[in-house]
C-alpha positions in Angstrom: 0.0 0.0 0.0 2.8 2.4 0.9 4.4 1.8 -2.5 1.2 2.5 -4.4 0.7 5.8 -2.4 4.4 6.7 -3.0 4.0 6.3 -6.7 0.9 8.5 -6.7 2.8 11.1 -4.8 5.5 10.9 -7.4 3.0 11.6 -10.1 3.0 8.1 -11.5 -0.7 7.2 -11.8 -3.6 6.7 -9.5 -4.6 3.8 -7.2 -7.6 2.5 -5.4 -7.1 2.1 -1.6 -9.2 1.4 1.4 -10.7 4.6 3.0 -8.5 3.9 6.1 -5.4 5.0 4.1 -6.5 8.6 4.5 -5.0 8.6 8.0 -1.6 8.9 6.3 -2.4 12.7 5.9 -0.2 13.3 2.9 -0.4 16.9 1.6 0.5 15.9 -1.9 -2.3 13.3 -2.3 -6.0 13.8 -2.5 -8.5 11.1 -1.7 -11.9 10.9 -3.4 -14.5 8.5 -2.0 -16.2 6.2 -4.4 -20.0 6.7 -4.4 -20.9 3.1 -5.2 -21.8 1.5 -1.9 -21.5 -2.0 -3.3 -18.1 -1.5 -5.0 -15.7 -4.3 -4.4 -12.1 -4.9 -5.3 -10.6 -8.3 -5.8 -7.6 -9.1 -3.7 -4.7 -11.4 -4.5 -2.4 -13.3 -2.1 1.2 -13.2 -3.1 3.8 -15.5 -1.7 7.3 -16.8 -2.4 7.4 -19.9 -4.5 9.1 -22.9 -3.0 8.8 -24.9 0.2 6.0 -23.3 2.2 6.3 -23.1 6.0 3.8 -25.0 8.2 2.2 -21.6 9.1 1.8 -20.6 5.4 0.3 -24.0 4.6 -2.2 -23.6 7.4 -3.0 -20.1 6.3 -3.5 -21.1 2.7 -5.8 -23.9 3.8 -7.9 -21.5 5.9 -8.1 -19.1 2.9 -9.3 -21.9 0.7 -12.0 -22.8 3.2 -13.2 -19.2 3.5 -13.2 -18.8 -0.2 -15.4 -21.9 -0.6 -17.8 -20.7 2.1 -18.1 -17.2 0.7 -18.6 -18.6 -2.8 -21.6 -20.6 -1.5 -23.1 -17.5 0.2 -22.3 -15.0 -2.6 -22.1 -16.8 -6.0 -20.3 -14.9 -8.7 -22.7 -13.7 -11.4 -21.2 -12.8 -14.7 
């Protein structure tokens, strides 16, 4: 998040961030709330490729479970 905000401050594009980022109080960046109450943003988990730690394996398992549960409650409509 800090990198994205830094790039905006450097004049290199725009970014979508959670409203909580406004607490950074940067004088060189303006925040404009989105008016769409149901707006969503997909998120991506990034991790290093290779031998995962037991903690990472457990975390990935929990994420897969949550994703499955959320999918049943809120099916994706295209």
